[in-house]
Chimera marker file (.cmm) of the C-alpha trace (Angstrom):
<marker_set name="trace">
<marker id="1" x="4.628" y="-42.540" z="-33.770" r="1" g="1" b="0" radius="0.5"/>
<marker id="2" x="6.360" y="-39.180" z="-34.756" r="1" g="1" b="0" radius="0.5"/>
<marker id="3" x="6.677" y="-36.120" z="-31.469" r="1" g="1" b="0" radius="0.5"/>
<marker id="4" x="4.543" y="-32.834" z="-32.452" r="1" g="1" b="0" radius="0.5"/>
<marker id="5" x="7.492" y="-30.127" z="-33.196" r="1" g="1" b="0" radius="0.5"/>
<marker id="6" x="4.630" y="-27.211" z="-33.449" r="1" g="1" b="0" radius="0.5"/>
<marker id="7" x="4.950" y="-24.004" z="-30.657" r="1" g="1" b="0" radius="0.5"/>
<marker id="8" x="2.484" y="-23.914" z="-28.813" r="1" g="1" b="0" radius="0.5"/>
<marker id="9" x="0.841" y="-20.220" z="-28.906" r="1" g="1" b="0" radius="0.5"/>
<marker id="10" x="1.714" y="-17.834" z="-26.812" r="1" g="1" b="0" radius="0.5"/>
<marker id="11" x="4.610" y="-19.794" z="-25.281" r="1" g="1" b="0" radius="0.5"/>
<marker id="12" x="7.742" y="-17.174" z="-26.484" r="1" g="1" b="0" radius="0.5"/>
<marker id="13" x="10.539" y="-18.335" z="-24.263" r="1" g="1" b="0" radius="0.5"/>
<marker id="14" x="12.268" y="-14.664" z="-25.045" r="1" g="1" b="0" radius="0.5"/>
<marker id="15" x="10.026" y="-12.774" z="-23.002" r="1" g="1" b="0" radius="0.5"/>
<marker id="16" x="11.387" y="-11.962" z="-19.612" r="1" g="1" b="0" radius="0.5"/>
<marker id="17" x="8.756" y="-11.388" z="-17.187" r="1" g="1" b="0" radius="0.5"/>
<marker id="18" x="9.996" y="-9.055" z="-14.571" r="1" g="1" b="0" radius="0.5"/>
<marker id="19" x="8.924" y="-9.461" z="-10.531" r="1" g="1" b="0" radius="0.5"/>
<marker id="20" x="6.573" y="-7.182" z="-9.384" r="1" g="1" b="0" radius="0.5"/>
<marker id="21" x="7.587" y="-4.137" z="-7.022" r="1" g="1" b="0" radius="0.5"/>
<marker id="22" x="6.469" y="-4.931" z="-3.699" r="1" g="1" b="0" radius="0.5"/>
<marker id="23" x="4.661" y="-1.221" z="-3.354" r="1" g="1" b="0" radius="0.5"/>
<marker id="24" x="2.546" y="-1.945" z="-6.901" r="1" g="1" b="0" radius="0.5"/>
<marker id="25" x="1.699" y="-5.872" z="-5.229" r="1" g="1" b="0" radius="0.5"/>
<marker id="26" x="0.543" y="-4.266" z="-1.855" r="1" g="1" b="0" radius="0.5"/>
<marker id="27" x="-1.092" y="-1.347" z="-3.241" r="1" g="1" b="0" radius="0.5"/>
<marker id="28" x="-4.203" y="-2.066" z="-2.143" r="1" g="1" b="0" radius="0.5"/>
<marker id="29" x="-3.839" y="-3.334" z="1.281" r="1" g="1" b="0" radius="0.5"/>
<marker id="30" x="-1.484" y="-0.297" z="1.988" r="1" g="1" b="0" radius="0.5"/>
<marker id="31" x="-3.533" y="1.919" z="0.753" r="1" g="1" b="0" radius="0.5"/>
<marker id="32" x="-6.928" y="0.301" z="2.783" r="1" g="1" b="0" radius="0.5"/>
<marker id="33" x="-4.620" y="0.804" z="5.940" r="1" g="1" b="0" radius="0.5"/>
<marker id="34" x="-3.634" y="4.554" z="5.039" r="1" g="1" b="0" radius="0.5"/>
<marker id="35" x="-7.612" y="5.264" z="4.835" r="1" g="1" b="0" radius="0.5"/>
<marker id="36" x="-8.156" y="4.061" z="8.247" r="1" g="1" b="0" radius="0.5"/>
<marker id="37" x="-5.282" y="5.509" z="9.578" r="1" g="1" b="0" radius="0.5"/>
<marker id="38" x="-6.285" y="9.003" z="9.032" r="1" g="1" b="0" radius="0.5"/>
<marker id="39" x="-9.753" y="7.961" z="10.550" r="1" g="1" b="0" radius="0.5"/>
<marker id="40" x="-7.419" y="7.133" z="13.692" r="1" g="1" b="0" radius="0.5"/>
<marker id="41" x="-5.367" y="10.006" z="13.370" r="1" g="1" b="0" radius="0.5"/>
<marker id="42" x="-8.623" y="11.943" z="13.243" r="1" g="1" b="0" radius="0.5"/>
<marker id="43" x="-10.464" y="10.291" z="16.563" r="1" g="1" b="0" radius="0.5"/>
<marker id="44" x="-6.983" y="11.037" z="18.280" r="1" g="1" b="0" radius="0.5"/>
<marker id="45" x="-6.706" y="14.192" z="17.091" r="1" g="1" b="0" radius="0.5"/>
<marker id="46" x="-10.609" y="14.972" z="18.431" r="1" g="1" b="0" radius="0.5"/>
<marker id="47" x="-10.004" y="13.162" z="21.637" r="1" g="1" b="0" radius="0.5"/>
<marker id="48" x="-7.150" y="14.965" z="22.170" r="1" g="1" b="0" radius="0.5"/>
<marker id="49" x="-8.352" y="18.564" z="21.598" r="1" g="1" b="0" radius="0.5"/>
<marker id="50" x="-11.767" y="17.633" z="23.595" r="1" g="1" b="0" radius="0.5"/>
<marker id="51" x="-9.738" y="16.062" z="26.924" r="1" g="1" b="0" radius="0.5"/>
<marker id="52" x="-6.792" y="18.759" z="26.203" r="1" g="1" b="0" radius="0.5"/>
<marker id="53" x="-4.153" y="16.003" z="25.762" r="1" g="1" b="0" radius="0.5"/>
<marker id="54" x="-1.443" y="17.097" z="24.241" r="1" g="1" b="0" radius="0.5"/>
<marker id="55" x="0.196" y="13.055" z="23.947" r="1" g="1" b="0" radius="0.5"/>
<marker id="56" x="-2.962" y="12.765" z="21.789" r="1" g="1" b="0" radius="0.5"/>
<marker id="57" x="-2.717" y="15.307" z="19.737" r="1" g="1" b="0" radius="0.5"/>
<marker id="58" x="1.301" y="14.781" z="18.887" r="1" g="1" b="0" radius="0.5"/>
<marker id="59" x="-0.201" y="10.980" z="18.801" r="1" g="1" b="0" radius="0.5"/>
<marker id="60" x="-2.223" y="11.763" z="15.735" r="1" g="1" b="0" radius="0.5"/>
<marker id="61" x="0.256" y="13.863" z="14.117" r="1" g="1" b="0" radius="0.5"/>
<marker id="62" x="2.323" y="10.886" z="13.863" r="1" g="1" b="0" radius="0.5"/>
<marker id="63" x="-0.370" y="9.018" z="12.730" r="1" g="1" b="0" radius="0.5"/>
<marker id="64" x="-1.347" y="11.152" z="9.791" r="1" g="1" b="0" radius="0.5"/>
<marker id="65" x="2.144" y="11.525" z="8.761" r="1" g="1" b="0" radius="0.5"/>
<marker id="66" x="2.459" y="8.090" z="8.485" r="1" g="1" b="0" radius="0.5"/>
<marker id="67" x="-1.134" y="7.857" z="6.303" r="1" g="1" b="0" radius="0.5"/>
<marker id="68" x="0.630" y="10.597" z="4.378" r="1" g="1" b="0" radius="0.5"/>
<marker id="69" x="3.646" y="8.678" z="3.658" r="1" g="1" b="0" radius="0.5"/>
<marker id="70" x="1.853" y="5.359" z="2.544" r="1" g="1" b="0" radius="0.5"/>
<marker id="71" x="1.121" y="6.595" z="-0.848" r="1" g="1" b="0" radius="0.5"/>
<marker id="72" x="4.027" y="7.833" z="-1.758" r="1" g="1" b="0" radius="0.5"/>
<marker id="73" x="5.858" y="4.619" z="-1.484" r="1" g="1" b="0" radius="0.5"/>
<marker id="74" x="3.140" y="2.452" z="-2.929" r="1" g="1" b="0" radius="0.5"/>
<marker id="75" x="3.735" y="4.034" z="-6.810" r="1" g="1" b="0" radius="0.5"/>
<marker id="76" x="1.611" y="2.786" z="-9.443" r="1" g="1" b="0" radius="0.5"/>
<link id1="1" id2="2" r="1" g="1" b="0" radius="0.2"/>
<link id1="2" id2="3" r="1" g="1" b="0" radius="0.2"/>
<link id1="3" id2="4" r="1" g="1" b="0" radius="0.2"/>
<link id1="4" id2="5" r="1" g="1" b="0" radius="0.2"/>
<link id1="5" id2="6" r="1" g="1" b="0" radius="0.2"/>
<link id1="6" id2="7" r="1" g="1" b="0" radius="0.2"/>
<link id1="7" id2="8" r="1" g="1" b="0" radius="0.2"/>
<link id1="8" id2="9" r="1" g="1" b="0" radius="0.2"/>
<link id1="9" id2="10" r="1" g="1" b="0" radius="0.2"/>
<link id1="10" id2="11" r="1" g="1" b="0" radius="0.2"/>
<link id1="11" id2="12" r="1" g="1" b="0" radius="0.2"/>
<link id1="12" id2="13" r="1" g="1" b="0" radius="0.2"/>
<link id1="13" id2="14" r="1" g="1" b="0" radius="0.2"/>
<link id1="14" id2="15" r="1" g="1" b="0" radius="0.2"/>
<link id1="15" id2="16" r="1" g="1" b="0" radius="0.2"/>
<link id1="16" id2="17" r="1" g="1" b="0" radius="0.2"/>
<link id1="17" id2="18" r="1" g="1" b="0" radius="0.2"/>
<link id1="18" id2="19" r="1" g="1" b="0" radius="0.2"/>
<link id1="19" id2="20" r="1" g="1" b="0" radius="0.2"/>
<link id1="20" id2="21" r="1" g="1" b="0" radius="0.2"/>
<link id1="21" id2="22" r="1" g="1" b="0" radius="0.2"/>
<link id1="22" id2="23" r="1" g="1" b="0" radius="0.2"/>
<link id1="23" id2="24" r="1" g="1" b="0" radius="0.2"/>
<link id1="24" id2="25" r="1" g="1" b="0" radius="0.2"/>
<link id1="25" id2="26" r="1" g="1" b="0" radius="0.2"/>
<link id1="26" id2="27" r="1" g="1" b="0" radius="0.2"/>
<link id1="27" id2="28" r="1" g="1" b="0" radius="0.2"/>
<link id1="28" id2="29" r="1" g="1" b="0" radius="0.2"/>
<link id1="29" id2="30" r="1" g="1" b="0" radius="0.2"/>
<link id1="30" id2="31" r="1" g="1" b="0" radius="0.2"/>
<link id1="31" id2="32" r="1" g="1" b="0" radius="0.2"/>
<link id1="32" id2="33" r="1" g="1" b="0" radius="0.2"/>
<link id1="33" id2="34" r="1" g="1" b="0" radius="0.2"/>
<link id1="34" id2="35" r="1" g="1" b="0" radius="0.2"/>
<link id1="35" id2="36" r="1" g="1" b="0" radius="0.2"/>
<link id1="36" id2="37" r="1" g="1" b="0" radius="0.2"/>
<link id1="37" id2="38" r="1" g="1" b="0" radius="0.2"/>
<link id1="38" id2="39" r="1" g="1" b="0" radius="0.2"/>
<link id1="39" id2="40" r="1" g="1" b="0" radius="0.2"/>
<link id1="40" id2="41" r="1" g="1" b="0" radius="0.2"/>
<link id1="41" id2="42" r="1" g="1" b="0" radius="0.2"/>
<link id1="42" id2="43" r="1" g="1" b="0" radius="0.2"/>
<link id1="43" id2="44" r="1" g="1" b="0" radius="0.2"/>
<link id1="44" id2="45" r="1" g="1" b="0" radius="0.2"/>
<link id1="45" id2="46" r="1" g="1" b="0" radius="0.2"/>
<link id1="46" id2="47" r="1" g="1" b="0" radius="0.2"/>
<link id1="47" id2="48" r="1" g="1" b="0" radius="0.2"/>
<link id1="48" id2="49" r="1" g="1" b="0" radius="0.2"/>
<link id1="49" id2="50" r="1" g="1" b="0" radius="0.2"/>
<link id1="50" id2="51" r="1" g="1" b="0" radius="0.2"/>
<link id1="51" id2="52" r="1" g="1" b="0" radius="0.2"/>
<link id1="52" id2="53" r="1" g="1" b="0" radius="0.2"/>
<link id1="53" id2="54" r="1" g="1" b="0" radius="0.2"/>
<link id1="54" id2="55" r="1" g="1" b="0" radius="0.2"/>
<link id1="55" id2="56" r="1" g="1" b="0" radius="0.2"/>
<link id1="56" id2="57" r="1" g="1" b="0" radius="0.2"/>
<link id1="57" id2="58" r="1" g="1" b="0" radius="0.2"/>
<link id1="58" id2="59" r="1" g="1" b="0" radius="0.2"/>
<link id1="59" id2="60" r="1" g="1" b="0" radius="0.2"/>
<link id1="60" id2="61" r="1" g="1" b="0" radius="0.2"/>
<link id1="61" id2="62" r="1" g="1" b="0" radius="0.2"/>
<link id1="62" id2="63" r="1" g="1" b="0" radius="0.2"/>
<link id1="63" id2="64" r="1" g="1" b="0" radius="0.2"/>
<link id1="64" id2="65" r="1" g="1" b="0" radius="0.2"/>
<link id1="65" id2="66" r="1" g="1" b="0" radius="0.2"/>
<link id1="66" id2="67" r="1" g="1" b="0" radius="0.2"/>
<link id1="67" id2="68" r="1" g="1" b="0" radius="0.2"/>
<link id1="68" id2="69" r="1" g="1" b="0" radius="0.2"/>
<link id1="69" id2="70" r="1" g="1" b="0" radius="0.2"/>
<link id1="70" id2="71" r="1" g="1" b="0" radius="0.2"/>
<link id1="71" id2="72" r="1" g="1" b="0" radius="0.2"/>
<link id1="72" id2="73" r="1" g="1" b="0" radius="0.2"/>
<link id1="73" id2="74" r="1" g="1" b="0" radius="0.2"/>
<link id1="74" id2="75" r="1" g="1" b="0" radius="0.2"/>
<link id1="75" id2="76" r="1" g="1" b="0" radius="0.2"/>
</marker_set>
């Protein structure tokens, strides 16, 4: 019995597969989180404006800032 010495297709041993960066790997869930953070920020800003509560308005600024930073760290 002889061994099959023909190479299998698409099995190049010289190709180095780079690991996927975490920003690209988790892009979809992070972008969904940013989308929902914007909605939470709008609700906080609205409630803070209606009740004249500066804490809610400042918290909405923080949520908006975090939601804006997420797309910057999850580049394609």
